[in-house]
C-alpha positions in Angstrom: 25.3 -12.0 32.3 25.9 -10.6 28.8 23.2 -12.8 27.3 20.8 -11.5 30.0 21.6 -7.9 29.1 21.2 -8.5 25.4 17.9 -10.2 26.1 16.7 -7.3 28.1 17.8 -4.9 25.3 15.7 -6.8 22.7 12.7 -6.9 25.0 12.9 -3.1 25.5 13.3 -2.8 21.7 10.1 -4.8 21.1 8.2 -2.7 23.6 9.3 0.5 22.0 8.3 -0.8 18.6 4.8 -1.8 19.8 4.3 1.6 21.6 5.2 3.5 18.4 2.8 1.3 16.4 0.1 2.3 18.9 0.9 6.0 18.7 0.7 5.7 14.9 -3.1 5.4 15.3 -3.4 8.8 17.0 -0.9 10.4 14.5 -2.8 8.7 11.7 -6.1 10.3 12.8 -4.4 13.8 12.8 -3.0 13.1 9.3 -6.4 12.0 8.0 -8.1 15.1 9.5 -5.7 17.4 7.7 -5.8 15.7 4.3 -7.8 12.7 3.1 -7.5 8.9 3.3 -6.1 8.5 -0.2 -3.3 11.1 0.2 -2.3 10.0 3.7 -2.2 6.4 2.6 0.1 7.1 -0.2 2.6 9.3 1.7 2.7 6.9 4.7 4.3 4.1 2.7 6.2 6.3 0.2 8.1 7.8 3.2 8.5 4.4 4.8 9.9 3.0 1.5 12.4 5.8 1.1 13.5 5.8 4.8 14.0 2.0 4.9 16.5 2.0 2.0 19.5 3.1 4.2 18.5 0.5 6.7 18.6 -2.2 4.0 22.0 -1.0 2.9 23.4 -0.7 6.4 22.3 -4.2 7.4 23.5 -5.6 4.0 20.1 -7.4 3.6 20.2 -9.9 0.7 17.8 -8.8 -2.0 16.7 -12.1 -3.3 13.7 -14.5 -3.4 12.2 -17.0 -5.7 9.1 -16.7 -7.9 6.6 -17.8 -5.3 8.3 -15.5 -2.8 7.7 -12.6 -5.1 4.1 -13.6 -5.6 3.5 -13.7 -1.8 5.2 -10.3 -1.4 3.2 -8.7 -4.3 0.0 -10.0 -2.7 1.0 -8.8 0.7 1.8 -5.4 -0.8 -1.5 -5.0 -2.5 -3.4 -6.1 0.6 -1.3 -3.7 2.7 -2.3 -0.8 0.4 -5.9 -1.8 1.1 -5.3 -2.0 4.8 -3.5 1.4 4.6 -6.6 3.1 3.0 -9.0 1.5 5.5 -6.7 2.6 8.4 -7.0 6.3 7.4 -10.6 6.1 6.3 -11.5 4.5 9.7 -9.6 7.1 11.6 -11.3 9.9 9.7 -14.6 8.7 11.2 -13.7 6.9 14.4 -11.5 7.0 17.5 -7.8 6.1 17.4 -7.8 4.3 20.7 -10.7 2.1 19.8 -9.3 1.4 16.3 -5.9 0.4 17.6 -7.4 -1.8 20.2 -9.9 -3.5 18.0 -7.6 -4.2 15.0 -4.7 -5.5 17.2 -7.0 -7.8 19.2 -9.1 -9.1 16.3 -6.4 -9.6 13.6 -4.7 -12.6 15.4 -8.0 -14.3 16.0 -9.0 -13.9 12.3 -5.5 -15.2 11.3 -6.0 -18.4 13.2 -9.5 -19.0 11.9 -8.4 -18.3 8.3 -5.4 -20.6 8.7 -7.7 -23.4 9.8 -10.4 -22.8 7.2 -8.2 -21.9 4.2 -4.9 -23.7 4.8 -6.2 -26.7 6.8 -4.0 -25.9 9.8 -4.4 -28.7 12.4 -5.2 -27.5 15.9 -5.5 -29.2 19.3 -8.4 -29.2 21.7 -6.6 -26.5 23.8 -6.3 -24.3 20.7 -10.0 -24.7 19.8 -10.8 -23.5 23.4 -8.4 -20.6 22.9 -10.1 -19.7 19.6 -13.5 -19.9 21.3 -12.3 -17.5 24.0 -10.9 -15.2 21.3 -14.1 -15.2 19.3 -16.0 -14.3 22.5 -13.6 -11.5 23.1 -14.1 -10.3 19.6 -17.8 -10.2 20.1 -17.3 -8.2 23.3 -15.0 -5.8 21.5 -17.6 -5.3 18.8 -20.2 -4.7 21.6 -22.5 -7.4 20.0 -23.9 -8.5 23.4 -24.9 -4.9 24.2 -25.7 -3.3 20.9 -26.4 -6.2 18.5 -25.1 -5.5 15.0 -24.7 -1.8 15.7 -20.9 -2.4 15.0 -21.7 -2.3 11.3 -21.5 1.5 11.4 -19.0 3.7 9.6 -16.7 3.8 12.5 -16.4 0.2 13.4 -16.8 -1.3 9.9 -13.5 0.2 8.6 -11.6 -1.2 11.6 -13.3 -4.6 11.3 -12.2 -4.7 7.6 -8.7 -3.6 8.7 -8.4 -6.6 11.0 -9.7 -9.1 8.3 -7.3 -7.7 5.7 -4.4 -7.8 8.1 -5.1 -11.4 8.8 -4.6 -12.2 5.1 -1.4 -10.1 5.1 -0.1 -12.1 8.1 -0.7 -15.4 6.3 1.1 -14.2 3.2 3.9 -12.9 5.5 4.3 -16.4 7.0 4.5 -17.9 3.5 7.1 -15.3 2.3 9.2 -15.6 5.5 10.6 -18.9 4.2 11.6 -17.5 0.9 13.0 -14.0 1.6 14.8 -12.0 4.3 12.1 -10.2 6.5 13.6 -6.8 5.8 13.6 -7.4 2.0 10.0 -8.6 2.3 9.2 -5.3 4.1 11.0 -3.2 1.5 8.9 -4.8 -1.3 5.7 -4.6 0.6 6.3 -0.9 1.3 7.1 -0.2 -2.3 4.1 -2.1 -3.7 1.7 -0.5 -1.2 3.1 3.0 -1.9 2.8 2.7 -5.6 -0.7 1.2 -5.4 -1.9 3.9 -3.0 -0.4 6.5 -5.3 -2.7 5.7 -8.2 -5.7 6.3 -5.9 -4.2 9.5 -4.5 -3.4 11.1 -7.9 -6.9 12.7 -8.3 -6.3 14.5 -5.0 -2.9 16.0 -6.1 -0.7 14.4 -3.5 2.5 16.0 -4.9 1.0 19.5 -4.3 3.1 20.0 -1.2 1.7 23.4 -0.2 -1.9 22.1 -0.3 -1.4 20.3 3.0 -0.5 22.0 6.3 2.4 21.4 8.7 0.3 19.1 11.0 -0.2 16.7 8.1 3.4 16.6 7.1 4.7 16.3 10.7 2.3 13.4 11.5 2.8 11.6 8.2 6.6 11.8 8.3 6.4 10.6 11.9 4.3 7.6 10.9 6.4 6.8 7.9 9.8 7.0 9.7 9.2 5.9 13.3 6.2 3.4 13.4 7.1 2.6 9.8 10.8 2.0 9.2 12.2 2.3 12.7 9.7 0.1 14.5 9.6 -2.4 11.7 13.4 -2.8 11.8 13.4 -2.9 15.6 10.6 -5.5 15.5 12.4 -7.9 13.2 15.7 -7.5 14.9 14.2 -8.2 18.3 11.8 -10.9 17.2 14.8 -12.9 15.8 16.5 -12.8 19.2 13.6 -13.3 21.7 11.8 -16.0 19.6 8.9 -15.8 17.2 6.6 -17.6 19.7 6.8 -14.6 22.0 6.2 -11.8 19.5 2.4 -12.3 19.4 2.2 -11.4 23.0 4.0 -8.1 22.5 1.4 -7.1 19.9 -1.0 -6.4 22.8 1.2 -3.5 23.9 0.0 -1.7 20.7 -3.4 -0.8 22.3 -1.6 0.8 25.2 0.2 3.2 22.9 -3.0 3.9 21.0 -5.2 4.4 24.1 -2.8 6.6 26.0 -1.8 8.8 23.0 -5.5 9.2 21.9 -6.5 10.1 25.4 -3.7 12.7 25.6 -4.3 14.3 22.2 -8.0 13.9 21.7 -9.3 13.2 25.2 -10.8 9.9 24.1 -12.0 7.6 26.8 -11.9 3.8 26.5 -15.1 1.7 27.1 -15.0 -1.2 29.6 -16.2 -3.5 26.9 -13.1 -2.7 24.9 -10.8 -3.5 27.8 -12.5 -6.8 28.5 -12.6 -7.8 24.9 -8.9 -7.0 24.4 -7.9 -8.9 27.6 -9.9 -12.0 26.4 -8.3 -11.8 23.0 -4.9 -11.4 24.7 -5.5 -14.5 26.8 -6.6 -16.4 23.7 -3.5 -15.6 21.8 -1.3 -16.7 24.8 -3.2 -19.9 25.2 -3.1 -20.7 21.5 0.7 -20.2 21.3 1.5 -21.9 24.6 4.0 -24.7 24.2 2.8 -28.0 25.4 5.1 -30.3 27.4 3.9 -33.2 25.3 4.2 -33.5 21.6 3.1 -30.2 20.1 0.7 -30.0 17.2 2.6 -28.1 14.4 0.9 -25.4 12.5 1.3 -25.9 8.8 0.9 -22.3 7.8 
């Protein structure tokens, strides 16, 4: 009975983390509208880095890794800074609900494809079918069957680039996970991303506190502390208890938070093609990660 209660607690924790990550898209749009992509990108991870330090101390996280682990974390931090900029740049032009749905759905598909192409990951016939469904879902999300290559506009291109960059970050995260504690990895990534984004924000005077209004500070602090530090800690703690193979499924709760919050704040509607594409990608991820009763094909990521 106690194990069941604990399991339920971690499932709830994972859901809360995913919903907050979804709301971050709407809050990010507000922050971008009241500043610019460079300043918002810097303060997001600067706040996350500062606020995660007490968590690291409280959990007594071991701050150690080897040389390759540091290289992976450095690479992930630099790519995260790029993702961070694209995140706010995309939101300054496009819809939060569409961006949150598109990136969340496409990133896992791109991750699998890159793992196969770059790392030589072996896949089964079932997984090939899953990827085919995922690619079809991605095309629906990008509205290719209806609008051709119209997705290569300012709004969608940033979100597409976000998904591609995040796929690379995911691969580096998988590599680093064997060499460092996940929370230490997160600390380093937050730090590297914050410092990198700072250099690009300096021409916009990010430390001129009074230059930005209360809406910006309220939303950027919210993103940095709650979807940033709180949800990340909650995610890692819950993922370790419910199993890594289940965490991918929870990622598809993110669009719910993005869609509902963007509808509530901005009155954004969601296209049927977005829903269908997201569901196809969701099904593809579930099928790809489904455990076989026979001998499973291991992913050498």
